[in-house]
Backbone of each chain as ProteinMPNN parsed JSONL, in Angstrom:
{"seq_chain_A": "XXXXXXXXXXXXXXXXXXXXXXXXXXXXXXXXXXXXXXXXXXXXXXXXXXXXXXXXXXXXXXXXXXXXXXXXXXXXXXXXXXXXXXXXXXXXXXXXXXXXXXXXXXXXXXXXXXXXXXXXXXXXXXXXXXXXXXXXXXXXXXXXXXXXXXX", "coords_chain_A": {"N_chain_A": [[-53.02, 86.553, -46.261], [-50.37, 87.449, -46.407], [-49.107, 85.184, -45.579], [-49.737, 83.529, -47.683], [-48.341, 84.691, -49.771], [-45.733, 84.369, -48.856], [-45.602, 81.583, -48.881], [-45.853, 81.066, -51.613], [-43.525, 82.275, -52.542], [-41.653, 80.631, -51.275], [-42.131, 78.148, -52.448], [-41.473, 78.73, -55.102], [-38.779, 79.369, -54.829], [-37.834, 76.94, -53.971], [-38.32, 75.321, -56.197], [-36.652, 76.549, -58.042], [-34.154, 76.121, -56.946], [-34.106, 73.371, -57.066], [-34.074, 72.961, -59.797], [-31.612, 74.074, -60.385], [-29.971, 72.305, -59.123], [-30.096, 70.064, -60.593], [-28.418, 67.601, -62.261], [-26.745, 66.932, -65.295], [-26.962, 63.851, -66.953], [-24.047, 61.929, -67.091], [-22.34, 61.424, -70.11], [-22.071, 58.259, -71.593], [-18.935, 56.63, -71.596], [-17.088, 56.519, -74.58], [-17.033, 53.525, -76.492], [-14.171, 51.495, -76.264], [-11.745, 51.418, -78.867], [-11.665, 48.579, -80.963], [-9.254, 46.107, -80.204], [-6.398, 45.422, -82.211], [-6.53, 42.494, -84.193], [-4.959, 39.626, -82.916], [-1.942, 38.149, -84.146], [-2.314, 35.146, -85.979], [-2.071, 32.461, -83.867], [-0.674, 29.343, -82.747], [-0.473, 25.937, -83.852], [0.36, 24.54, -86.988], [0.131, 22.219, -89.7], [2.826, 21.634, -91.816], [3.948, 19.906, -93.579], [4.156, 16.517, -94.839], [5.301, 13.219, -94.871], [5.713, 9.888, -96.036], [7.344, 6.799, -95.284], [9.988, 4.271, -94.948], [11.77, 4.435, -92.883], [13.066, 6.486, -90.21], [15.013, 9.321, -89.123], [17.048, 10.603, -86.363], [16.052, 13.089, -86.172], [13.429, 12.773, -86.58], [12.523, 12.866, -89.144], [11.561, 11.386, -92.246], [13.761, 9.096, -93.643], [13.894, 7.371, -95.715], [12.019, 7.824, -98.061], [9.025, 6.62, -99.404], [6.189, 5.243, -101.082], [5.599, 2.731, -101.478], [5.658, -0.375, -100.011], [7.186, -3.22, -98.374], [6.094, -6.406, -97.057], [7.171, -6.77, -94.496], [7.945, -4.322, -93.59], [8.215, -1.429, -91.443], [5.827, 1.057, -91.198], [6.072, 4.463, -91.605], [4.966, 7.754, -90.854], [5.882, 11.008, -91.236], [5.374, 14.091, -89.774], [5.518, 17.414, -90.297], [5.397, 20.347, -88.36], [4.544, 23.776, -87.832], [4.789, 26.838, -85.958], [3.69, 27.685, -82.616], [2.629, 26.329, -79.478], [0.1, 24.299, -77.871], [-0.96, 21.281, -79.262], [-2.991, 18.703, -80.685], [-2.217, 15.799, -82.309], [-3.408, 13.388, -84.541], [-3.227, 10.142, -85.926], [-4.534, 8.049, -88.332], [-4.545, 4.907, -89.518], [-5.502, 3.051, -92.299], [-6.811, 0.206, -94.083], [-7.625, -0.599, -97.37], [-9.934, -2.171, -99.397], [-11.388, -2.512, -102.277], [-14.556, -1.252, -101.851], [-14.464, -1.491, -99.209], [-13.316, -0.665, -95.954], [-10.89, -0.994, -93.477], [-9.944, -0.276, -90.183], [-6.663, 0.039, -89.293], [-4.913, 0.987, -87.313], [-5.015, 3.431, -84.736], [-3.578, 6.35, -83.496], [-2.528, 8.859, -81.19], [-1.071, 11.982, -80.252], [-0.17, 14.589, -78.011], [1.346, 17.661, -78.383], [3.635, 20.154, -77.203], [4.6, 22.675, -78.719], [7.344, 24.838, -79.407], [8.132, 26.035, -81.596], [9.058, 25.3, -85.018], [8.521, 21.834, -85.563], [9.071, 18.299, -85.782], [7.195, 15.427, -86.152], [6.41, 12.016, -85.59], [4.563, 9.106, -86.568], [4.214, 5.604, -86.31], [3.692, 2.256, -87.537], [3.658, -1.28, -87.158], [3.572, -4.732, -88.105], [3.736, -7.799, -86.703], [3.43, -10.289, -88.032], [3.548, -9.597, -90.631], [2.442, -7.391, -93.261], [-0.682, -7.572, -94.909], [-0.904, -7.727, -98.442], [-1.839, -4.878, -100.385], [-3.861, -1.881, -100.509], [-3.301, 0.987, -98.572], [-3.929, 3.685, -96.276], [-2.969, 6.682, -94.649], [-4.287, 8.972, -92.471], [-3.934, 12.201, -91.216], [-4.714, 14.185, -88.466], [-5.159, 17.398, -87.088], [-5.758, 18.749, -84.066], [-8.265, 17.593, -84.257], [-9.091, 18.201, -86.804], [-8.921, 17.493, -90.299], [-5.665, 17.197, -91.611], [-4.179, 16.259, -93.611], [-3.387, 13.539, -95.851], [-2.024, 10.352, -96.864], [-1.472, 7.937, -99.359], [-0.622, 4.502, -99.368], [1.07, 1.553, -100.469], [1.252, -1.923, -100.073], [3.241, -4.472, -101.231]], "CA_chain_A": [[-52.452, 86.995, -47.531], [-48.913, 87.461, -46.249], [-48.697, 83.782, -45.516], [-49.86, 82.962, -49.026], [-47.21, 85.208, -50.561], [-44.514, 83.694, -48.372], [-45.64, 80.189, -49.347], [-45.572, 81.083, -53.053], [-42.077, 82.548, -52.694], [-40.903, 79.446, -50.813], [-42.247, 77.097, -53.469], [-40.706, 79.165, -56.274], [-37.348, 79.226, -54.522], [-37.518, 75.503, -53.915], [-38.28, 74.809, -57.573], [-35.454, 77.092, -58.7], [-32.992, 75.39, -56.408], [-34.171, 71.999, -57.575], [-33.64, 72.99, -61.201], [-30.159, 74.317, -60.423], [-29.227, 71.131, -58.642], [-30.23, 68.92, -61.496], [-27.176, 67.35, -63.011], [-26.917, 66.191, -66.546], [-26.416, 62.498, -66.919], [-22.78, 61.857, -67.842], [-22.403, 60.61, -71.332], [-21.259, 57.037, -71.441], [-17.619, 56.676, -72.252], [-17.128, 55.821, -75.873], [-16.48, 52.169, -76.468], [-12.777, 51.492, -76.734], [-11.547, 50.886, -80.217], [-11.301, 47.154, -80.874], [-7.817, 45.848, -80.308], [-6.084, 44.726, -83.451], [-6.567, 41.039, -84.063], [-3.613, 39.074, -82.742], [-1.468, 37.301, -85.235], [-2.775, 33.784, -85.737], [-1.119, 31.663, -83.114], [-1.011, 27.935, -82.795], [0.343, 25.0, -84.62], [-0.24, 24.073, -88.243], [0.932, 21.191, -90.387], [3.486, 22.216, -92.985], [4.406, 18.866, -94.503], [3.864, 15.134, -94.431], [6.034, 12.271, -95.716], [5.678, 8.504, -95.569], [8.547, 6.067, -95.656], [10.326, 3.035, -94.227], [12.674, 4.677, -91.761], [13.211, 7.894, -89.827], [16.254, 9.656, -88.435], [16.893, 11.144, -85.013], [15.263, 14.328, -86.27], [12.047, 12.306, -86.831], [12.169, 12.989, -90.561], [11.695, 10.146, -93.003], [15.041, 9.012, -94.36], [13.698, 6.541, -96.9], [10.64, 8.125, -98.468], [8.417, 5.757, -100.41], [4.784, 4.923, -100.831], [5.494, 1.293, -101.753], [6.282, -1.056, -98.88], [7.204, -4.683, -98.347], [5.224, -6.892, -95.976], [7.802, -6.696, -93.175], [8.37, -2.949, -93.287], [7.481, -0.546, -90.533], [5.316, 2.203, -91.949], [6.241, 5.718, -90.867], [4.557, 9.036, -91.426], [6.527, 12.115, -90.55], [4.505, 15.261, -89.907], [6.181, 18.665, -89.894], [4.492, 21.397, -87.902], [5.142, 25.081, -87.556], [4.017, 27.577, -84.967], [3.904, 27.258, -81.234], [1.427, 26.088, -78.681], [-0.261, 22.904, -77.629], [-1.815, 20.76, -80.335], [-3.173, 17.246, -80.669], [-2.074, 15.169, -83.619], [-3.938, 12.028, -84.622], [-2.949, 9.415, -87.165], [-5.436, 6.909, -88.514], [-4.082, 4.037, -90.604], [-6.598, 2.196, -92.769], [-6.594, -0.736, -95.189], [-8.755, -0.435, -98.293], [-10.116, -3.256, -100.356], [-12.625, -2.14, -102.953], [-15.302, -0.239, -101.097], [-14.375, -1.781, -97.78], [-12.222, -0.006, -95.235], [-10.648, -1.508, -92.128], [-9.003, 0.538, -89.42], [-5.47, -0.721, -88.924], [-4.414, 1.487, -86.031], [-5.169, 4.87, -84.498], [-2.693, 6.838, -82.452], [-2.545, 10.314, -81.072], [-0.136, 12.569, -79.291], [-0.314, 16.026, -77.795], [2.673, 18.279, -78.306], [3.726, 21.549, -76.778], [5.661, 23.144, -79.617], [7.828, 26.209, -79.224], [8.589, 26.432, -82.928], [8.924, 24.178, -85.952], [8.776, 20.519, -84.972], [8.769, 17.145, -86.624], [6.514, 14.411, -85.34], [6.234, 10.802, -86.402], [3.759, 7.967, -86.136], [4.633, 4.402, -87.025], [2.969, 1.003, -87.26], [4.303, -2.504, -87.647], [2.728, -5.933, -87.915], [4.719, -8.881, -86.514], [3.294, -11.374, -89.019], [3.618, -9.047, -91.986], [1.266, -6.674, -93.778], [-1.352, -8.113, -96.099], [-0.725, -6.876, -99.618], [-3.024, -4.073, -100.683], [-3.793, -0.423, -100.423], [-3.443, 1.553, -97.239], [-3.938, 5.149, -96.224], [-2.835, 7.277, -93.314], [-4.88, 10.308, -92.38], [-3.442, 12.93, -90.048], [-5.597, 15.271, -88.038], [-4.597, 18.348, -86.127], [-6.857, 19.234, -83.213], [-9.531, 17.039, -84.717], [-9.421, 18.597, -88.176], [-8.035, 16.841, -91.265], [-4.481, 17.996, -91.936], [-3.515, 15.66, -94.765], [-3.414, 12.08, -95.909], [-1.115, 9.745, -97.832], [-1.803, 6.557, -99.729], [0.517, 3.583, -99.358], [0.781, 0.227, -101.031], [2.123, -3.03, -99.657], [3.285, -5.435, -102.337]], "C_chain_A": [[-50.938, 86.943, -47.494], [-48.365, 86.03, -46.261], [-48.711, 83.167, -46.903], [-48.692, 83.405, -49.914], [-45.917, 84.504, -50.162], [-44.447, 82.25, -48.877], [-45.281, 80.112, -50.826], [-44.085, 81.316, -53.295], [-41.245, 81.31, -52.324], [-40.921, 78.346, -51.876], [-41.427, 77.463, -54.695], [-39.21, 78.963, -56.037], [-36.951, 77.755, -54.512], [-37.409, 74.905, -55.314], [-37.017, 75.288, -58.291], [-34.209, 76.339, -58.234], [-32.939, 73.966, -56.972], [-33.672, 71.956, -59.011], [-32.146, 73.191, -61.288], [-29.382, 73.075, -60.045], [-29.273, 69.957, -59.583], [-28.959, 68.766, -62.315], [-27.488, 66.618, -64.299], [-26.284, 64.821, -66.402], [-25.101, 62.474, -67.687], [-22.927, 60.964, -69.062], [-21.565, 59.359, -71.135], [-19.946, 57.176, -72.201], [-17.706, 55.945, -73.581], [-16.478, 54.453, -75.766], [-15.044, 52.198, -76.973], [-12.667, 50.882, -78.123], [-11.138, 49.426, -80.111], [-9.805, 46.964, -81.072], [-7.536, 45.135, -81.631], [-6.036, 43.219, -83.242], [-5.159, 40.497, -83.907], [-3.231, 38.215, -83.928], [-1.911, 35.874, -84.957], [-1.7, 32.964, -85.031], [-1.496, 30.215, -83.287], [-0.141, 27.184, -83.756], [-0.392, 24.646, -85.905], [0.703, 23.067, -88.885], [1.525, 21.79, -91.651], [3.986, 21.16, -93.965], [4.181, 17.479, -93.937], [4.587, 14.194, -95.391], [5.869, 10.873, -95.153], [6.941, 7.785, -96.044], [8.81, 4.894, -94.731], [11.2, 3.263, -93.012], [12.703, 6.166, -91.451], [14.566, 8.078, -89.163], [15.975, 10.193, -87.053], [16.078, 12.433, -85.013], [13.796, 14.048, -86.596], [11.617, 12.446, -88.294], [12.404, 11.655, -91.264], [13.004, 10.161, -93.784], [14.922, 8.17, -95.625], [12.253, 6.707, -97.357], [10.182, 7.18, -99.569], [6.935, 5.592, -100.082], [4.527, 3.452, -101.134], [6.3, 0.536, -100.702], [6.272, -2.562, -99.074], [6.453, -5.144, -97.102], [5.839, -6.773, -94.577], [8.239, -5.286, -92.778], [7.572, -2.351, -92.133], [7.067, 0.675, -91.352], [5.427, 3.449, -91.076], [5.547, 6.849, -91.605], [5.178, 10.125, -90.555], [5.715, 13.379, -90.829], [5.247, 16.494, -89.395], [5.128, 19.669, -89.46], [5.266, 22.693, -87.735], [4.232, 25.807, -86.575], [4.267, 27.039, -83.572], [2.574, 27.125, -80.513], [1.196, 24.607, -78.49], [-1.23, 22.44, -78.711], [-1.878, 19.244, -80.237], [-3.093, 16.739, -82.103], [-2.624, 13.751, -83.544], [-3.517, 11.419, -85.953], [-3.869, 8.201, -87.212], [-4.973, 6.139, -89.749], [-5.233, 3.127, -91.013], [-6.131, 1.314, -93.929], [-7.825, -0.664, -96.067], [-8.78, -1.567, -99.309], [-11.447, -3.022, -101.048], [-13.301, -1.028, -102.182], [-15.141, -0.411, -99.597], [-13.136, -1.117, -97.164], [-12.108, -0.622, -93.847], [-9.65, -0.597, -91.429], [-7.864, -0.349, -88.949], [-4.995, -0.318, -87.531], [-4.696, 2.984, -85.935], [-4.273, 5.254, -83.334], [-2.841, 8.344, -82.349], [-1.471, 10.763, -80.102], [-0.414, 14.061, -79.196], [1.076, 16.604, -77.633], [2.545, 19.703, -77.797], [4.89, 22.141, -77.551], [6.057, 24.574, -79.291], [8.344, 26.76, -80.546], [8.418, 25.252, -83.859], [9.296, 22.849, -85.286], [8.468, 19.441, -85.996], [8.265, 16.032, -85.719], [6.33, 13.172, -86.205], [5.291, 9.824, -85.727], [4.252, 6.762, -86.924], [3.773, 3.216, -86.623], [3.765, -0.167, -87.837], [3.373, -3.674, -87.352], [3.664, -7.139, -87.868], [4.628, -9.982, -87.572], [3.217, -10.848, -90.453], [2.306, -8.414, -92.443], [0.628, -7.443, -94.925], [-1.121, -7.158, -97.278], [-2.0, -6.091, -99.878], [-2.773, -2.595, -100.496], [-4.094, 0.057, -99.009], [-3.499, 3.082, -97.345], [-3.689, 5.583, -94.795], [-3.385, 8.697, -93.391], [-4.369, 10.959, -91.093], [-4.408, 14.055, -89.736], [-4.899, 16.133, -87.002], [-5.759, 18.963, -85.358], [-8.218, 18.825, -83.774], [-9.918, 17.4, -86.137], [-8.438, 17.956, -89.146], [-6.87, 17.752, -91.646], [-3.73, 17.411, -93.115], [-3.62, 14.156, -94.719], [-2.447, 11.594, -96.985], [-1.581, 8.318, -98.108], [-0.519, 5.737, -99.783], [0.095, 2.272, -99.997], [1.764, -0.775, -100.455], [2.059, -4.071, -100.741], [3.798, -6.799, -101.851]], "O_chain_A": [[-50.297, 86.457, -48.427], [-47.331, 85.726, -46.856], [-47.827, 82.39, -47.264], [-48.138, 82.624, -50.688], [-45.12, 84.1, -51.009], [-43.382, 81.758, -49.251], [-44.525, 79.24, -51.254], [-43.464, 80.658, -54.129], [-40.257, 80.993, -52.988], [-39.908, 77.709, -52.168], [-40.756, 76.606, -55.27], [-38.48, 78.468, -56.896], [-35.876, 77.38, -54.981], [-36.527, 74.091, -55.588], [-36.395, 74.541, -59.045], [-33.34, 75.978, -59.027], [-31.875, 73.443, -57.304], [-32.945, 71.043, -59.402], [-31.472, 72.588, -62.124], [-28.295, 72.815, -60.56], [-28.569, 68.966, -59.39], [-28.502, 69.702, -62.972], [-28.395, 65.788, -64.36], [-25.217, 64.662, -65.808], [-25.043, 62.949, -68.821], [-23.553, 59.904, -69.025], [-20.473, 59.414, -70.571], [-19.875, 57.756, -73.285], [-18.323, 54.885, -73.685], [-15.502, 54.261, -75.041], [-14.738, 52.839, -77.979], [-13.399, 49.962, -78.488], [-10.336, 49.074, -79.245], [-9.181, 47.555, -81.954], [-8.35, 44.342, -82.103], [-5.549, 42.741, -82.218], [-4.262, 40.859, -84.67], [-4.077, 37.641, -84.613], [-1.884, 35.436, -83.807], [-0.585, 32.8, -85.526], [-2.514, 29.895, -83.9], [0.782, 27.717, -84.373], [-1.611, 24.474, -85.91], [1.91, 23.071, -88.641], [0.812, 22.383, -92.46], [4.405, 21.497, -95.073], [4.036, 17.291, -92.729], [4.489, 14.363, -96.607], [5.883, 10.684, -93.936], [7.52, 8.128, -97.075], [8.003, 4.558, -93.864], [11.354, 2.361, -92.188], [12.405, 6.999, -92.307], [15.184, 7.119, -88.702], [14.827, 10.24, -86.611], [15.495, 12.819, -84.0], [13.021, 14.968, -86.856], [10.466, 12.17, -88.632], [13.317, 10.902, -90.924], [13.309, 11.12, -94.492], [15.773, 8.258, -96.51], [11.391, 5.87, -97.088], [10.89, 6.975, -100.555], [6.505, 5.781, -98.944], [3.393, 2.98, -101.059], [7.493, 0.787, -100.53], [5.467, -3.107, -99.828], [6.206, -4.349, -96.195], [5.114, -6.685, -93.586], [8.846, -5.101, -91.723], [6.423, -2.717, -91.886], [7.865, 1.241, -92.099], [4.934, 3.478, -89.948], [5.544, 6.892, -92.836], [5.021, 10.155, -89.334], [5.41, 13.691, -91.98], [5.561, 16.597, -88.209], [4.095, 19.823, -90.111], [6.478, 22.697, -87.525], [3.07, 25.445, -86.388], [4.977, 26.05, -83.39], [1.56, 27.716, -80.885], [2.005, 23.775, -78.901], [-2.199, 23.129, -79.029], [-0.944, 18.594, -79.769], [-3.816, 17.202, -82.985], [-2.341, 13.01, -82.603], [-3.459, 12.104, -86.974], [-3.964, 7.434, -86.255], [-5.004, 6.649, -90.868], [-5.866, 2.503, -90.161], [-5.186, 1.642, -94.647], [-8.949, -0.668, -95.565], [-7.789, -1.868, -99.974], [-12.506, -3.296, -100.484], [-12.698, 0.007, -101.896], [-15.616, 0.408, -98.81], [-12.074, -1.031, -97.781], [-13.1, -0.757, -93.132], [-8.64, -0.198, -92.009], [-8.083, -1.364, -88.288], [-4.713, -1.166, -86.684], [-4.624, 3.707, -86.928], [-4.223, 4.564, -82.316], [-3.231, 9.012, -83.305], [-1.028, 10.002, -79.241], [-0.831, 14.703, -80.161], [1.884, 16.106, -76.849], [1.511, 20.356, -77.937], [6.031, 22.11, -77.09], [5.219, 25.407, -78.944], [8.93, 27.842, -80.587], [7.709, 24.301, -83.531], [10.271, 22.769, -84.54], [7.709, 19.649, -86.943], [8.838, 15.745, -84.668], [6.119, 13.275, -87.413], [5.227, 9.725, -84.501], [4.661, 6.894, -88.078], [3.207, 3.171, -85.531], [4.444, -0.046, -88.857], [2.512, -3.608, -86.474], [4.308, -7.468, -88.864], [5.649, -10.545, -87.964], [2.859, -11.584, -91.373], [1.218, -8.845, -92.062], [1.33, -7.917, -95.819], [-1.142, -5.938, -97.117], [-3.103, -6.574, -99.625], [-1.641, -2.135, -100.347], [-5.023, -0.414, -98.353], [-3.157, 3.669, -98.372], [-4.139, 4.938, -93.848], [-3.004, 9.497, -94.246], [-4.374, 10.346, -90.026], [-4.858, 14.778, -90.624], [-4.15, 15.644, -86.157], [-6.629, 19.614, -85.935], [-9.177, 19.596, -83.766], [-10.956, 16.958, -86.628], [-7.245, 17.879, -88.852], [-7.063, 18.926, -91.962], [-2.749, 17.995, -93.576], [-3.906, 13.57, -93.674], [-2.1, 12.336, -97.903], [-2.022, 7.6, -97.211], [0.532, 6.228, -100.195], [-1.088, 1.937, -100.052], [2.962, -0.505, -100.361], [0.979, -4.511, -101.135], [3.904, -7.736, -102.641]]}, "seq_chain_B": "XXXXXXXXXXXXXXXXXXXXXXXXXXXXXXXXXXXXXXXXXXXXXXXXXXXXXXXXXXXXXXXXXXXXXXXXXX", "coords_chain_B": {"N_chain_B": [[-16.315, -5.44, -89.014], [-15.79, -7.034, -92.116], [-15.629, -10.565, -92.879], [-13.79, -11.204, -94.86], [-11.824, -9.399, -94.659], [-8.522, -8.531, -93.624], [-6.965, -9.378, -90.439], [-6.119, -7.016, -88.136], [-5.466, -6.841, -85.516], [-3.122, -7.278, -84.155], [-1.406, -5.257, -84.671], [1.215, -3.016, -84.018], [1.89, 0.197, -82.706], [3.225, 3.567, -82.536], [4.585, 6.744, -81.471], [6.494, 9.758, -81.803], [8.244, 12.835, -81.153], [9.937, 15.895, -82.021], [9.281, 17.921, -80.494], [8.214, 18.84, -77.171], [6.257, 16.398, -75.694], [2.944, 16.03, -74.45], [1.73, 14.127, -71.912], [-0.985, 12.359, -70.643], [-1.598, 11.064, -67.581], [-2.65, 7.767, -66.828], [-4.578, 5.336, -64.987], [-2.578, 3.004, -63.202], [-0.216, 3.722, -64.312], [3.314, 4.425, -64.128], [6.277, 6.356, -63.642], [8.381, 4.923, -64.701], [7.106, 3.084, -66.394], [6.004, 4.827, -68.246], [8.319, 5.953, -69.271], [9.475, 3.716, -70.444], [7.652, 3.211, -72.467], [7.73, 5.592, -73.926], [10.438, 6.136, -74.427], [11.595, 3.721, -74.743], [13.112, 2.739, -72.732], [13.068, 2.044, -69.455], [14.653, 3.128, -67.491], [14.924, 5.741, -68.076], [13.206, 7.272, -66.649], [13.932, 9.3, -64.954], [14.408, 11.524, -66.482], [11.88, 12.342, -67.198], [10.859, 12.893, -64.702], [12.52, 15.018, -63.92], [11.751, 16.938, -65.771], [9.299, 17.561, -64.879], [9.3, 18.604, -62.372], [8.039, 20.768, -61.352], [5.482, 20.03, -60.825], [5.634, 17.534, -59.726], [6.559, 16.058, -56.745], [7.365, 13.752, -55.679], [8.67, 10.975, -57.212], [7.32, 8.602, -57.186], [4.713, 9.145, -56.928], [2.276, 9.691, -58.9], [-0.665, 10.752, -60.595], [-3.783, 9.717, -62.05], [-4.86, 11.605, -64.806], [-3.105, 13.673, -64.472], [-1.03, 15.905, -66.273], [1.82, 15.31, -67.935], [4.972, 16.553, -68.947], [6.79, 15.346, -71.621], [9.964, 15.156, -72.452], [11.691, 15.526, -75.627], [13.037, 12.584, -77.156], [16.449, 11.862, -76.83]], "CA_chain_B": [[-15.444, -5.693, -90.142], [-16.187, -8.201, -92.881], [-14.752, -11.708, -92.679], [-12.718, -11.286, -95.849], [-10.826, -8.35, -94.403], [-7.45, -9.065, -92.765], [-6.996, -9.087, -89.003], [-5.059, -6.066, -87.777], [-5.487, -6.673, -84.061], [-1.779, -7.363, -83.554], [-0.575, -4.14, -85.153], [1.81, -2.184, -82.958], [2.123, 1.558, -83.18], [3.878, 4.478, -81.604], [4.783, 8.096, -81.974], [7.494, 10.563, -81.11], [8.267, 14.208, -81.663], [11.074, 16.723, -81.603], [8.723, 18.861, -79.507], [7.821, 18.213, -75.915], [4.925, 15.801, -75.745], [2.156, 16.106, -73.216], [1.155, 12.816, -71.659], [-1.977, 12.359, -69.558], [-1.427, 9.845, -66.774], [-3.823, 6.906, -66.633], [-4.445, 4.414, -63.866], [-1.585, 1.949, -63.386], [1.038, 4.278, -64.841], [4.414, 4.862, -63.28], [7.227, 7.06, -64.504], [9.159, 3.897, -65.409], [6.29, 2.555, -67.496], [5.886, 5.871, -69.271], [9.636, 6.067, -69.907], [9.653, 2.532, -71.297], [6.807, 3.371, -73.648], [8.105, 6.763, -74.73], [11.851, 6.126, -74.809], [12.087, 2.357, -74.901], [14.034, 2.448, -71.638], [12.426, 2.422, -68.196], [15.586, 3.898, -66.664], [14.855, 7.155, -68.464], [12.146, 7.933, -65.875], [14.454, 10.507, -64.289], [14.252, 12.662, -67.402], [10.492, 12.796, -67.09], [10.714, 13.487, -63.374], [13.2, 16.322, -63.925], [10.98, 17.877, -66.597], [8.0, 17.832, -64.254], [9.504, 18.873, -60.95], [7.123, 21.816, -60.895], [4.218, 19.432, -60.346], [5.907, 16.258, -59.048], [7.49, 16.146, -55.618], [7.811, 12.393, -55.404], [8.525, 10.245, -58.477], [6.432, 7.445, -57.026], [3.331, 9.601, -56.76], [1.644, 10.365, -60.026], [-2.092, 10.502, -60.487], [-4.53, 9.769, -63.312], [-5.304, 12.949, -65.192], [-1.979, 14.614, -64.48], [-0.431, 16.101, -67.591], [3.27, 15.34, -67.786], [5.765, 16.926, -70.116], [7.731, 14.297, -72.019], [10.972, 15.786, -73.316], [12.028, 14.72, -76.81], [14.057, 11.545, -77.004], [17.746, 12.372, -77.315]], "C_chain_B": [[-15.858, -7.002, -90.822], [-15.175, -9.32, -92.697], [-13.592, -11.742, -93.673], [-11.704, -10.148, -95.709], [-9.774, -8.915, -93.456], [-7.632, -8.663, -91.301], [-5.816, -8.16, -88.657], [-4.926, -5.9, -86.261], [-4.096, -6.726, -83.426], [-0.85, -6.246, -84.026], [-0.068, -3.328, -83.965], [2.095, -0.804, -83.526], [2.813, 2.399, -82.13], [4.05, 5.836, -82.248], [5.899, 8.766, -81.194], [7.565, 11.915, -81.787], [9.556, 14.89, -81.249], [10.594, 17.784, -80.608], [8.43, 18.1, -78.222], [6.41, 17.658, -76.069], [4.23, 16.017, -74.4], [1.476, 14.759, -73.04], [0.198, 12.903, -70.471], [-1.905, 11.01, -68.846], [-2.747, 9.081, -66.679], [-3.539, 5.953, -65.474], [-3.434, 3.316, -64.158], [-0.262, 2.447, -63.936], [2.067, 4.486, -63.739], [5.381, 5.589, -64.208], [8.069, 6.063, -65.308], [8.389, 3.351, -66.605], [6.183, 3.572, -68.629], [7.214, 6.003, -70.023], [9.891, 4.897, -70.851], [8.868, 2.705, -72.604], [7.311, 4.509, -74.544], [9.538, 6.703, -75.241], [12.392, 4.726, -75.084], [13.026, 1.943, -73.789], [13.423, 2.961, -70.33], [13.327, 3.282, -67.322], [15.584, 5.394, -66.997], [13.799, 7.923, -67.663], [12.628, 9.229, -65.243], [14.305, 11.746, -65.17], [12.843, 13.233, -67.298], [10.274, 13.482, -65.746], [11.328, 14.893, -63.343], [12.372, 17.368, -64.687], [9.674, 18.295, -65.937], [8.12, 18.136, -62.764], [8.592, 19.971, -60.42], [5.808, 21.233, -60.379], [4.438, 18.112, -59.612], [6.92, 16.474, -57.928], [8.112, 14.775, -55.344], [7.609, 11.569, -56.687], [7.589, 9.039, -58.385], [4.964, 7.853, -56.903], [2.895, 10.407, -57.973], [0.185, 9.913, -60.044], [-2.778, 10.567, -61.849], [-5.037, 11.192, -63.575], [-4.2, 13.981, -65.182], [-1.391, 14.703, -65.886], [1.072, 16.283, -67.413], [3.938, 15.763, -69.083], [6.758, 15.79, -70.393], [8.758, 14.922, -72.953], [11.285, 14.899, -74.521], [13.112, 13.706, -76.501], [15.369, 12.062, -77.578], [18.426, 11.361, -78.207]], "O_chain_B": [[-16.233, -7.963, -90.15], [-14.008, -9.068, -92.396], [-12.521, -12.257, -93.353], [-10.832, -9.975, -96.561], [-10.106, -9.702, -92.571], [-8.363, -7.725, -90.984], [-4.657, -8.512, -88.873], [-4.338, -4.928, -85.788], [-3.909, -6.275, -82.297], [0.358, -6.299, -83.796], [-0.814, -3.001, -83.042], [2.493, -0.662, -84.682], [2.962, 1.988, -80.98], [3.708, 6.045, -83.412], [6.204, 8.383, -80.064], [7.009, 12.112, -82.868], [10.186, 14.517, -80.259], [11.4, 18.456, -79.963], [8.406, 16.869, -78.202], [5.496, 18.351, -76.514], [4.875, 16.164, -73.362], [0.736, 14.306, -73.914], [0.539, 13.456, -69.425], [-2.127, 9.959, -69.447], [-3.811, 9.666, -66.478], [-2.395, 5.795, -65.047], [-3.434, 2.753, -65.253], [0.705, 1.69, -64.019], [1.725, 4.695, -62.575], [5.302, 5.444, -65.428], [8.425, 6.329, -66.456], [8.945, 3.177, -67.69], [6.261, 3.225, -69.808], [7.236, 6.146, -71.246], [10.457, 5.072, -71.93], [9.356, 2.388, -73.689], [7.313, 4.39, -75.769], [9.828, 7.158, -76.347], [13.502, 4.565, -75.591], [13.674, 0.901, -73.886], [13.283, 4.168, -70.132], [12.843, 4.069, -66.509], [16.175, 6.201, -66.28], [13.523, 9.086, -67.955], [11.842, 10.149, -65.021], [14.105, 12.858, -64.681], [12.645, 14.447, -67.31], [9.599, 14.507, -65.656], [10.734, 15.831, -62.812], [12.307, 18.532, -64.291], [9.022, 19.247, -66.366], [7.174, 17.952, -61.998], [8.39, 20.101, -59.213], [5.107, 21.868, -59.592], [3.528, 17.62, -58.944], [8.005, 17.009, -58.153], [9.232, 14.668, -54.846], [6.488, 11.479, -57.189], [7.127, 8.525, -59.403], [4.083, 7.001, -56.787], [3.108, 11.616, -58.062], [-0.148, 8.829, -59.567], [-2.403, 11.373, -62.701], [-5.561, 11.868, -62.69], [-4.323, 15.039, -65.801], [-1.275, 13.7, -66.591], [1.535, 17.262, -66.828], [3.516, 15.378, -70.174], [7.47, 15.341, -69.496], [8.459, 15.188, -74.116], [11.161, 13.677, -74.449], [13.996, 13.952, -75.679], [15.401, 12.627, -78.672], [19.522, 11.616, -78.705]]}, "name": "protein", "num_of_chains": 2, "seq": "XXXXXXXXXXXXXXXXXXXXXXXXXXXXXXXXXXXXXXXXXXXXXXXXXXXXXXXXXXXXXXXXXXXXXXXXXXXXXXXXXXXXXXXXXXXXXXXXXXXXXXXXXXXXXXXXXXXXXXXXXXXXXXXXXXXXXXXXXXXXXXXXXXXXXXXXXXXXXXXXXXXXXXXXXXXXXXXXXXXXXXXXXXXXXXXXXXXXXXXXXXXXXXXXXXXXXXXXXXXXXXXXX"}
């Protein structure tokens, strides 16, 4: 009988101690508030001009959309913002529904602020008369286009 | 391309920028060749070398895939 009482007391004490030792699970830390979205970074196209000549600042000095057969065709592309960006220029000739690729060029720039970029094409034996177009893409996305005519 | 469309295979093109250009070296390139293409003067290779001294130790050793900074033409 004494042994039974002692055993009961031991079990009760053990259960009480076990209950006291039980720790509550710590609540998970609240998720940090989302950081404010950074200002949009990167480069964007702010302007595009076609013409027959450019200056040292890469800007077109003789803007026109009508060219002679011996002209060099320039497109000047102004960008703003900073970062690395890929610019592509695709020159095409259009005759009715038909389109021929004249020339494709690309360059990657590392801009630290506003920049002016130019692409140019020339044809030693002269441009066939007709309608042309230059499409500019920034990082693979259309950024603008200009139509040109050679008379 | 259709036969009645002009031949544009001899068209020459180029590009330049007031920003630093990034050029990826291809097989057969040398700093002189890149300078000739970018500046029209092979002797300008030193400008490219100076701009890339952080990655180039020897101007005669450039490798395909290297990305070189091409300073704007002055």
